[in-house]
N, C-alpha and C positions, 0 to 999 in steps of 0.2 A: 593466101586468102583468095577466094573466088569472087570475081566481080561480075554482076549481072544487072541488067536494066529491067525494071518491071513497073507496071502501073500500080497506083494505090488500089487497095481492095475497095469493093463497093461500100464497105462499112467506114471508109476513110482511113486516115493515118492511125487513128485510135484502135482500129481493128486489125492492124498489122502485127503479126506475131514475129518478133525479131529480138535479138539480144540488145540492140541499141538502135534508137531512132534519133537521127541528128537532123535538126531543122535549121538551115542557114537562112538568115533574114537580111534583106537589103532594104534600106530606106527607113523612114521615121515611124513605121508601124507595121503591124501584121498584114500579110497579103490577104486580099479579099477571099481567095479560094482556100484558105487554110481550114483544115478540119475543125469542126465546131468544138469538139472535146479538147483537142490539143490547143486550139486557139483560146479556149476558156482558161486553161492552165497558164498559158502565156500572159493573158490579160490580168489574171490574178497576181502573177509574179511581178508584173509591171506596177500594178496598184500598190503592192506591198513594198516596192522599192528594191526587189531582188533582181530585176533585169531592166536594162535600158537599151534602146536601139542605137547604140554607139559602137563603132568598130572596136573589136577586141573584147567586147562584153560577152559573157556566156553564163549559162545556167544549166546545172545538172540536176535531174530529178530521178530518184531511184524508186521503182515500182509505183509510178504515178497512178492515181485513182482513175478507173474507167479507161485505161490504156493497156493494151495487151503487151506492148514492148516492155521489157524488163527495165530499160533505162531510156529516159528521154532527155535530150540535150538541145538547147537553143544556143546559137552563136550568131552574133551580129557581124556582118561584113560591111566594109566601107562603101562598096559599090558592087556592081555585078560582074566585075572582071575576074579572071581566073586567079590573078595575084591576090585580090581581096578575099576570094573564096578560100584559097589556100591558107591565108592568115587566120581566117575565122575557124577553119578546121584545126589548125595548129593551136589556137587558143583553147579549144575544148578538149583536145587530145589527151592532155595529162589527167583529165577527170575520167576518161573512159578506157585508157590503156591498162593492161595488166589486170583485167577484171574477168578473165575467162570468156571474152567476147569472140564468138566465131562469125557472127553476122551483124553487119551494120547497114541500116537503110538510111540513105541520105535523101531528104526531101528537097527537090529543086523547084518548088512552086514559085519562089520569089526571085529566081534568077532569070534575067532577060534573054540569055543565049544558051540553048541546050543543044549545041552542035556536037558532032563527034569529037572535034578537037577539045572542047570543054570537058567532055566525058573522059577523055584520056588524061587531061590535067587533074580532074577530080580523083581519078584512080591513083595517080601519082601523089597528089596531096594527102590522101588518106594513108598511103604507104609511108610517106615521109613523116607525117605527123604522129602516126601510131606505131610504126615499126611492124605492122601486121602484114 
């Protein structure tokens, strides 16, 4: 699997063409900068009781409306640490592995530390959790 860093497109996360979009969430609610369309899907899931902002909780959506990514997944992390991030990725990994996914975009909007060290840990977390 190839890992690269890129900025979200001008159209936001909903306009990103990828096999899977993973949004890791930290804290008691959606981050202020979350894409409006993606945030709306998350808000609806919370209202319907399908997602909670509690560590280990995750939600997988296949071909979500108005989102170019084929799969959208939300995972709640206990905090912004690399360990908590890895646990959140591991919680959602069974729902996205073995589905012919070649490209995963991980949104880091809600994480407080986007250092190179964290990026390396993210890469390893994805490899460990998905086997890709």
